[in-house]
Every structure is written in C-alpha cells, then in structure tokens.
C-alpha positions, 0 to 999 in steps of 0.5 A: 518491510513487514511480512504478514503471516496470514498464509500460515493460518490459511494453510492451517485452516485448509489442512484442518485443525484436529479434534477439539476438547470439550463442548464446541459449536459450528465454526469454533475451529476458525476463531483463531484464523479470523482473529489473526486475520483481523490482527494483520489488517489492523496492523497494516492500517496502523503501519500506513500512518507514516504514509498518509495521503497528504504526505504522499501528495506533498511529495508529488507536489514537490516533484511536479514543481521541480519538473516544471523547471526541468521541462523547460530547461531540458528542452532548451537546445542551447543548454548542455546536460551531462550524463550525470545530469541525465541520471539525476533527472532519471531518478526524479522521474522514477520517484514520481513513477513510484509515488504517482498512484500512492494517494489512491492506493492508500485511500482504497486500502483504507476502504477495503481494510474496513470491509475486511474487518467488518466481514471477519467480525461478522463471522466471529460474532456469529460463531461466538453467539451460536447463530443458527441461520444467516440473513438468507435463512441458510443453515450455519453449520460447519460446512457453511463456516468452512466456505465463508471463512475460506472466502474471507481469508482469501479476501484478507490475503489479497488485501495484505498483498496489496498493502505490501506492494503499496508499502514497497512503492511508497517507500521506494518513492519517498526515499528516492525523492528525499535523496534526489531532491538536493541534486535536482535543486542544484542542477536547476540552479546551475542550469538556470545560471547558464541560461541567464548567462546566455541571455545576458550575452546576447546583443 
C-alpha cells in the first residue's frame, strides 16, 4: 500500500521554514508544501484507476449473483453443510462487506480530490501573482497564508487518509472475491447436485 508523505510537509509548515534568501513575498514559504499536496492528490487519483467504479460494481454483482444461490441452498434444511462450507460462505460475505461502499467511496474521492486541487491551486496562483487582497477584501499577508494554507493542508491530509482506507478495503475485497469465487462456485455446484438428487429420490 502506498503511504503518503504529506504529514512531513505539514510538520515542516507548522515548525517554520527559516529565513529565505533574496526577495520574497507573502506566502512564498508555503509554495513547496502546496505543490507537494497537489502531487499527492494527483497520485492518489491516478492510483484509483485500477479500482474504477464499474470494476468494483462488477465484483459486487458477481457476489450478489452467487448469494442468490447460496441463500436458498443454505435455508434448505434437507441439505448438509460442513465447517469448511461455512468458511467459504463467510469469506464470500466478507468480500461483500469490504466492497459494498466501494463505488460511493470512489465517486466521493474523485469529487473531493478535484476540490483539493482547485483550492490549493488558487492559493498557489495568489502567492505567485502577489495578490494583495482576497475576494472578500481581506489583506493577503503572511498571517493570512499561514491560516489558509494550514486549512487546506488539513483538508488534503483528510483526503489522503480517506484514500488509504478506501484502497485498503477495495484491495481486500477484490483479492478475497477472486480467491473465494472458485470455491463458492464449486460449493454451489455440489449443493445443487445434492438438492437435485433429493428431489429425484422423492416418490
């Protein structure tokens, strides 16, 4: 799993950057932290590509389809299930639990990631262009940038934490779904055959 490094830059930001050489303007000391934050968000959005919403939805549809069979098979009191069978069904249920919020999480990450990039870019542009006041007429001095950059870095850090948790759940879910699927299919075939034999043996 990728581990984002933004916390290092937040720490550096909070601890101060020291004296800068040459001509500076308000906010210059925060350029690197903002650029790094943008880089982390862009990388996170790029890393989401293997787990596109449609990919996760397809895995959930496969899980749901097999649960239709499992549900009626396991409720038939004439069929016998072993401890191993129960573990297989349990793995299938865990895969569904890991993935169930995946599509919504991915869509939200996309929206929030775009906002993070837009907000940090606005600060970068203002610093580089030497903006004097913001849209509300507030002076954009060092204290202003200290406050606004800290706020945006906190938002980005929250986004990165949400990304890592989403990545963890989707990775666990997709890996478990792929590993358990052959065993689930085999279990369904065996139990269907047992059910069919019982039906055919009835007078």
